[in-house]
N, C-alpha and C positions, 0 to 999 in steps of 0.2 A: 560727840554729837549732842547738840542742845535739844532737850526735850520740852515740849509745851507743858504747861501746868495741867491742862485737860487734853489728853491725847485725842486727836481726831483721826479715826481709822477709816480708811477707804481702800479699795483695790489699788487705786493710783498711788496712794501714799505708801502702801506696802511694797509695791513694785519699785518705787523710787528708792526707798531705803534698802531694799534687797539688792538692787542694782549697785548701789554705792558700796555695799559690803563685798559683792563679787568683784567689782572693779578694783577695789583696794587689796583684797586678800585671796581672791579666787573662789571657784564654786564650792570647794570643800569647806570653806569657812562659813558657808550659809547653812543655818539650821533654824527651825522654827523658834527654838528657845532663844538663840542669839538675836533673831529678827525681832521677836517680841520685846526683848530687853532694850534694843535700840529704839523701838517705837514707844517704849514706856507703857506697855500693856502686858497682860497675862497671855501666855501662849494660846490658850483656848479661844481667845478673841479672834485670832487669825482664821480659825476654822469657819467663822461666819462668812469669810470671803474666799478662802482657798481650802480645799479638802486635804491637800498634801503639799509637801515641799516641792514635789515634781511639778505640780500645777503652778507654783510660784515661779519656778525656773522657766517653765513654758511661757508664762506671762512676761518675764524679763526678756526672753528671746524675741517674743512677738512685738514688744514695745520698741526694741531696737530696730527690727526690720520695718516696722510701721513708719519709721523716720526716713527710710530710703526713698529718694525721689524717683518716681516711675513715669513722670510726665512725658519723657522723651520717647517712651515705648509706644509704638503705634502712631506717633506724630512725626518723628524724624525718620529719614532713610535708615534702614536697619543697621548699617555699619556705624553711623554716628550715634544711633540709639544705644547700641551695645556698648560703645565706648563710654557714653555718658552714664549709663546705668552701672557699668563696672566700676567707674570711679566713685559714684555715690555709694554703692554697696561696700566697696573697700573702706571708704571713709567711716561708715557706720561700724564696720568690724574693727577698724583700728582704734576707734574711740572706746571700744569695750573688748580688748583682746582676750580677756579671761573667759568670755562667752563664746568665742569663735569655735572651739572644739564641739560645743553643744550645737551651735547653729549649723555647723558643717554636716551634721547627721541628716539634715533634710527638713522639710516643712512640717511633717507629722500632721497634727490637727490644728496648728496655729493659723488663725485667719489671715493675719498680715503676711505671713510667709507663703500661704497658699495664693493670696492675691498677687504677690510678687512672681511666683512661679507661673501663674496664669497669664500675667502681663507679658513676661518674657516669651513664653511659648506662643501666645496669641500674636504678638508682634512679628515673630519670625515666620509663622505660618501665613499670616496675612501678607507678608512681604514676598512670599513665593517659595519658602523652604518647605520641602516635604515634611510631614509630621515626625517621622522617625529621626530625620536629620535635625529638626528643631529641638527635639528632646535631647539629643546628644550634644548639641551646641550649648543648651542651657546647663547641662551637667558639666561640660568642659569649662565653661565660664565660671561656674561656682567653684570648681576645683581650683582654678587659677586664682580667683579672688580670695578665697578662704586661705589658701596656702600662702599668699603674699602677705596676709594679715596676721599669720600665726607668730611671726617673730621677725627680727631684723637679721638679714644675712650678714651685713657689714659688722654688726655688733658681736657676731660670733667669733671674730678674730681679736685677740688681745693686743693691746698697744705696747708690745714689748719687742723691739727690733731684734733682740738677741735670740728670740725663739725661732726666727726664720733664717736659719743659717744654711750651711752646706746641704743639710738634709732636705731642704725645701727651696731649691734655687729659684723656682718660679714665683715664690711668695715673698720675695725680698721687700716688697712695698706693702705687704698685707697689714702691717702694724698701723698704717695710716688710715685704714678703712673705718675704724671706730669713730674717729674724729669727723669723718665725712659720711656717717651712716645715713643721715636723712637724704642727702643728695644721691648717694649710691642706691639706696632702696627705692626711692621715687623713680630714678632713671631706669632701674631694672624693671619695675612694674610697667612703666610706659613702653619699654622695649618689648616686653613679653606681650603686652596688649596689642601693640602694633603688629607683631608677628602673628598673633592669633587672628586678628581681623583681616590682615592681608591674605593669609591663607584661606580664610573663609570666603573672601571676595573672589579669589581664584576658583574655588570650588563652586560658588554660586554661578559664576560666569559659565562654567562647564555644564551646569544643570540647565542654563537658559542661553544656549548659543544663538 
């Protein structure tokens, strides 16, 4: 990573470089010493902006969530809004898969994450969902989106036809999945999203006969 002759330190720059480290090597690779080295500064300089490494990780997570489009929530009919939001949320997760386990824990005190939760819940309640149901829907959607972004189902199968023999007769074409992982994973996400929304629409209709 090229360092400027005179390092300019800001919260935004710290988060940018910290995100690059985590994206490339995972959360365990991030330390204040490593981050300071990449920024070309001494570690104590970071403490003028963040008190702890945990605060830096919080800021990484919130910056990612801040990029999720929420414009459809409260604007579009709730089924279309949930679809659009789920796709935008998943795209943000997939761009930073190493941060997904951290984000999956919930919003904590992160402002952008709380705004997202508020927007989803508010859109559902305004559309006519009872508050308790809206809470459960928001949780179910987050479970689904986060799970779909944690890894590739298709890439979990090795491209070795000899592995799938008589012991696994129903997996005789599994070796082909890796080469088609993008298609398989995207189609699986859309299938699951359709099933979730279809089921919710039936439940909503039963609530409002």
